[in-house]
C-alpha positions as CSV (number, residue, x, y, z in Angstrom):
1,M,46.4,40.5,41.9
2,K,49.6,41.2,43.8
3,L,49.6,43.2,47.0
4,K,51.4,46.6,46.9
5,V,54.1,47.0,49.7
6,L,56.2,50.0,50.5
7,F,59.3,49.6,52.6
8,I,60.3,52.8,54.5
9,I,63.8,52.5,55.7
10,N,65.2,54.9,58.4
11,P,69.0,54.8,57.7
12,K,69.7,56.5,61.0
13,S,67.8,54.2,63.3
14,G,69.7,51.9,65.7
15,V,73.4,51.2,65.4
16,S,73.5,48.7,62.5
17,K,74.2,49.7,58.9
18,K,71.3,49.6,56.4
19,E,73.1,49.4,53.1
20,S,72.5,45.7,52.6
21,L,68.8,45.9,53.4
22,P,67.5,46.4,49.8
23,E,69.3,43.3,48.6
24,I,68.1,41.2,51.6
25,I,64.5,42.4,50.9
26,D,64.8,41.5,47.2
27,N,66.1,38.0,48.0
28,C,63.6,37.2,50.7
29,I,60.3,38.8,49.8
30,D,57.6,36.6,48.2
31,K,57.5,38.1,44.7
32,K,54.5,36.0,43.7
33,L,52.5,37.7,46.4
34,F,53.9,41.2,46.5
35,N,54.9,44.1,44.3
36,Y,57.2,46.2,46.4
37,Q,59.0,49.5,46.5
38,I,61.8,50.8,48.8
39,V,62.4,54.3,50.0
40,N,64.7,55.9,52.6
41,T,63.7,58.6,55.0
42,E,65.7,61.9,54.7
43,Y,64.6,63.8,57.8
44,A,62.5,63.5,61.0
45,G,58.8,63.2,60.1
46,H,59.6,62.1,56.6
47,A,58.3,58.5,57.2
48,T,54.8,59.9,58.1
49,K,54.6,61.8,54.8
50,L,55.7,58.8,52.8
51,A,53.2,56.6,54.5
52,Q,50.4,59.1,54.0
53,Q,51.1,59.1,50.3
54,A,51.2,55.3,50.3
55,V,47.6,55.3,51.7
56,K,46.5,57.6,48.9
57,D,48.2,55.3,46.4
58,N,46.3,52.3,47.8
59,F,49.3,50.3,49.1
60,T,48.2,47.2,51.1
61,I,51.1,47.3,53.5
62,V,53.6,49.9,54.6
63,V,56.6,48.4,56.3
64,A,58.5,50.5,58.9
65,V,62.2,49.5,58.8
66,G,63.7,51.0,61.9
67,G,63.0,51.3,65.6
68,D,60.0,52.3,67.7
69,G,60.3,56.0,66.6
70,T,60.1,54.9,62.9
71,V,57.2,52.6,63.7
72,N,55.4,55.6,65.4
73,E,56.0,57.9,62.4
74,V,54.6,55.2,60.0
75,G,51.8,54.1,62.2
76,K,50.3,57.4,62.8
77,A,49.8,57.8,59.1
78,L,48.0,54.5,58.9
79,I,45.6,54.7,61.8
80,N,41.9,54.3,60.8
81,T,42.8,53.4,57.2
82,N,42.7,50.2,55.2
83,T,46.5,50.1,54.8
84,A,48.4,47.8,57.3
85,M,51.7,48.4,59.0
86,G,54.5,45.9,58.8
87,I,57.6,46.0,60.9
88,I,61.2,45.0,60.1
89,P,62.9,45.8,63.5
90,A,66.2,47.7,63.0
91,G,66.3,50.1,66.0
92,S,67.8,50.2,69.4
93,G,65.0,48.7,71.5
94,N,62.3,47.4,69.0
95,G,59.7,47.2,71.7
96,L,56.6,46.8,69.5
97,A,58.2,44.2,67.3
98,R,59.3,42.2,70.3
99,H,55.8,42.4,71.9
100,L,54.4,41.1,68.6
101,D,57.0,38.3,68.5
102,I,58.5,39.6,65.3
103,P,62.1,38.4,65.1
104,V,64.9,41.0,65.4
105,N,66.4,39.5,62.3
106,V,65.7,40.9,58.8
107,K,65.4,37.6,57.0
108,R,63.1,36.0,59.6
109,S,61.0,39.1,60.0
110,L,60.5,39.1,56.2
111,Q,59.2,35.5,56.5
112,I,56.6,36.8,58.9
113,L,55.7,39.6,56.3
114,N,55.4,37.0,53.6
115,Q,52.5,35.3,55.5
116,A,50.5,38.6,55.3
117,C,48.6,37.9,58.5
118,I,46.9,41.2,59.3
119,H,45.0,41.9,62.6
120,D,43.2,45.0,63.8
121,L,45.0,46.2,67.0
122,D,44.6,49.0,69.5
123,Y,46.6,52.2,69.7
124,G,46.8,54.9,72.3
125,M,46.6,58.7,72.3
126,I,48.5,61.0,74.6
127,N,47.4,64.7,74.3
128,D,46.3,63.9,70.7
129,M,49.6,62.2,69.8
130,P,49.3,58.5,68.7
131,F,51.4,55.9,70.4
132,F,51.6,52.1,69.8
133,C,53.9,50.7,72.5
134,T,54.1,52.9,75.6
135,C,54.0,56.5,76.7
136,G,54.6,58.2,80.0
137,M,56.2,60.8,82.3
138,G,58.7,60.9,85.0
139,F,62.0,59.2,85.0
140,D,61.6,57.2,81.7
141,A,60.5,60.4,79.8
142,F,63.4,62.3,81.4
143,I,65.9,59.6,80.2
144,S,64.3,59.6,76.7
145,M,65.1,63.3,76.5
146,K,68.7,62.7,77.7
147,F,69.1,59.8,75.3
148,A,67.9,62.0,72.4
149,E,70.3,64.8,73.5
150,A,73.3,62.3,73.6
151,G,73.3,61.9,69.8
152,K,74.5,58.3,70.1
153,R,72.1,55.4,69.7
154,G,72.2,51.9,71.2
155,V,71.6,50.1,74.5
156,I,75.0,51.2,76.0
157,T,74.2,54.9,75.7
158,Y,70.7,54.3,77.2
159,V,72.1,52.4,80.2
160,Q,74.8,55.0,80.7
161,K,72.1,57.7,80.9
162,V,70.1,55.7,83.4
163,L,73.1,55.2,85.6
164,E,74.1,58.9,85.4
165,E,70.7,60.3,86.2
166,G,69.0,57.7,88.3
167,L,70.3,58.8,91.7
168,K,69.7,62.5,91.0
169,Y,66.1,62.3,89.7
170,K,63.5,63.6,92.1
171,P,60.0,61.9,92.1
172,E,56.9,64.1,91.5
173,T,53.3,64.1,92.7
174,Y,50.6,63.3,90.2
175,H,46.8,63.6,90.4
176,I,45.2,60.7,88.3
177,E,41.6,60.5,87.4
178,D,39.9,57.5,85.7
179,N,36.4,55.9,85.6
180,E,36.9,54.6,89.2
181,G,37.7,58.0,90.7
182,A,40.7,60.2,91.5
183,H,43.9,59.5,93.5
184,N,47.2,61.3,94.2
185,Y,50.5,59.5,93.8
186,K,54.1,60.4,94.5
187,A,55.9,58.5,91.7
188,F,59.3,57.9,90.2
189,L,57.5,57.4,86.9
190,I,54.1,56.8,85.4
191,S,54.0,54.5,82.3
192,V,50.9,53.9,80.2
193,A,51.3,50.8,78.1
194,N,49.4,49.5,75.0
195,A,52.2,46.8,74.5
196,S,54.2,45.0,77.2
197,Q,57.7,46.4,77.0
198,Y,59.9,49.4,76.5
199,G,62.2,47.4,74.2
200,N,65.2,45.1,74.6
201,N,62.8,42.8,76.6
202,A,62.4,45.2,79.4
203,Y,58.8,44.4,80.4
204,I,57.2,47.5,82.0
205,A,53.7,46.0,81.6
206,P,54.0,42.2,81.3
207,Q,50.2,41.7,81.2
208,A,49.5,44.3,78.5
209,S,47.5,43.3,75.4
210,M,47.0,45.2,72.1
211,S,43.6,43.7,71.6
212,D,41.8,44.1,74.9
213,G,40.7,47.7,74.5
214,L,42.5,48.8,77.7
215,L,45.6,50.6,78.7
216,D,47.9,49.3,81.4
217,I,48.9,52.0,83.9
218,I,52.0,51.5,85.9
219,I,52.9,53.7,88.8
220,M,56.4,53.2,90.2
221,E,56.7,54.6,93.6
222,P,60.0,56.2,94.9
223,F,62.6,53.6,95.8
224,N,66.1,53.7,97.2
225,I,69.4,52.4,95.7
226,L,69.0,49.0,97.4
227,D,65.7,48.5,95.6
228,A,67.1,49.3,92.1
229,P,68.6,45.8,91.3
230,Q,65.4,44.1,92.2
231,V,63.4,46.5,90.0
232,A,65.8,45.9,87.1
233,I,65.7,42.1,87.4
234,E,62.0,42.0,87.7
235,M,61.6,44.1,84.6
236,F,63.6,41.6,82.6
237,N,61.9,38.6,84.3
238,K,58.4,39.9,83.4
239,T,57.5,40.1,87.1
240,L,57.6,43.8,87.7
241,D,53.9,43.9,88.4
242,K,54.5,41.8,91.5
243,N,56.9,44.4,93.1
244,S,55.6,46.1,96.2
245,K,56.8,49.5,94.8
246,I,54.6,49.1,91.7
247,K,50.9,50.0,91.5
248,T,49.1,48.8,88.3
249,F,45.5,49.1,87.0
250,K,43.7,49.1,83.6
251,A,41.6,51.8,82.1
252,K,40.3,53.1,78.8
253,H,41.0,56.7,79.6
254,I,42.9,58.6,82.3
255,H,43.7,62.3,83.0
256,I,46.8,63.3,84.8
257,Q,47.6,66.6,86.5
258,R,51.0,67.6,87.7
259,K,52.4,70.7,89.4
260,K,54.6,71.9,86.6
261,E,55.1,71.3,82.9
262,G,57.8,68.9,81.7
263,V,58.8,66.2,79.4
264,I,56.6,63.3,78.4
265,H,57.4,60.5,75.9
266,F,55.4,58.5,73.3
267,D,57.1,55.4,72.0
268,G,60.3,56.6,73.5
269,D,60.3,60.0,71.7
270,P,60.4,62.9,74.2
271,T,58.4,66.1,73.9
272,M,57.5,68.9,76.3
273,A,53.9,69.1,77.7
274,G,51.9,71.1,80.1
275,T,50.5,70.3,83.5
276,D,47.5,68.4,82.1
277,I,48.0,65.1,80.2
278,D,45.1,63.2,78.7
279,I,45.6,59.5,77.6
280,K,43.1,57.2,76.0
281,I,42.9,53.9,74.0
282,I,41.5,53.6,70.5
283,P,40.3,50.0,70.1
284,R,41.3,48.2,66.9
285,G,42.2,51.4,65.1
286,I,45.3,50.2,63.2
287,K,45.9,47.2,60.9
288,V,49.2,45.4,61.7
289,V,51.0,42.5,60.1
290,V,51.5,40.0,63.0
291,N,53.2,36.8,63.6
292,P,50.5,34.1,63.1
293,T,52.4,31.8,65.4
294,D,52.9,34.3,68.2
295,H,52.7,32.5,71.5
296,K,51.4,34.9,74.2
297,Y,52.6,32.7,77.0
298,K,56.2,33.8,76.1
299,R,55.3,37.2,77.7
300,K,54.3,35.5,80.9
301,P,57.0,34.7,83.6
302,N,58.0,31.1,83.9
303,M,58.2,29.2,87.2
304,I,61.9,30.1,87.9
305,Q,61.2,33.8,87.2
306,T,58.2,33.8,89.4
307,S,60.2,32.1,92.2
308,F,62.9,34.8,92.0
309,S,60.2,37.5,92.2
310,L,58.7,35.9,95.3
311,L,62.2,35.6,96.8
312,F,62.9,39.3,96.2
313,S,59.5,40.2,97.6
314,N,60.2,38.3,100.8
315,I,63.6,39.9,101.2
316,D,61.9,43.3,100.7
317,L,59.4,42.5,103.4
318,I,62.1,41.3,105.8
319,R,64.1,44.5,105.1
320,S,61.1,46.7,105.7
321,N,60.3,44.9,109.0
322,L,63.9,45.3,110.1
323,N,63.8,49.0,109.2
324,R,60.6,49.5,111.1
325,Q,62.0,47.7,114.1
326,S,65.2,49.7,113.9
327,R,63.2,52.9,113.9
328,R,61.2,51.7,116.9
329,V,64.4,50.9,118.8
330,Q,65.8,54.3,118.0
331,A,62.6,56.0,119.2
332,L,62.6,53.9,122.4
333,N,66.2,54.8,123.0
334,K,65.5,58.5,122.6
335,T,62.6,58.3,125.1
336,I,64.7,56.5,127.7
337,L,67.5,59.1,127.3
338,R,65.0,61.9,127.7
339,K,63.6,60.4,130.9
340,L,67.1,59.8,132.3
341,N,68.0,63.4,131.3
342,I,71.0,62.2,129.4
């Protein structure tokens, strides 16, 4: 018996045109293995309704054709069901697809789908909203909101918003509780990761796994403009966790309190939330079509990337020592001037 597959295409995701997708799917899908249907979304949230109906109609796989927002809409309809999610990455960042080593190329991603390798993977919940890649608050959530307001999609728009808002954004103080206790942090952002990256190979949590039953929590402390290039390079080098401004730990469940309500994001989609945020992992709660030849070592930094990270860390230490020495000299000068009554 052939497997039933539903392709849900978001025509508004990303910046590429989607008109040729049905023909490519028809040419590349294994028709000996699958009976397939294709449907386009017509409004926000439509993908969830279409996927829910597919579960009722006993489809084996529902394929999200779009970005991480489309993946989230489809995925939350499939959690704790026997219907698996497939991904054809066609968005701006494609973070979950990249984490799973699914090619950002329609024909090659269809070759992965044709192998029908299905694994049970973890997903997360933030205030009862499912996420599959990352969620968080602080600067990344603020930029997600600005990105949504911009109306234009694509990497260029995202980078533009980061550059426009980065120097103006003020860090906040957060109270974080987990199984190990409670701590207060002043942070530029807090990211909670089920998968390793935001998208576009920007690795916010290079050690994250979707099958370990744990969340990776990343706390980025405030930094100045001189630190920004280092942070950016280390994010793309998969070495951000080695930065002195970054605190990381793993947990199954955390509770965050902040002084005022504000924006949070789940899989890049912004929403307003109150002062209390609850985040937890649901182990092996969603079936996902994966790349059977995924090599996890690709998500680890190579020798050159690690060397660059160590170089930057040493430069950072030297700069910190110079700053401390400079402050000591300034303090000594003031003391001498006071004693001389100058």
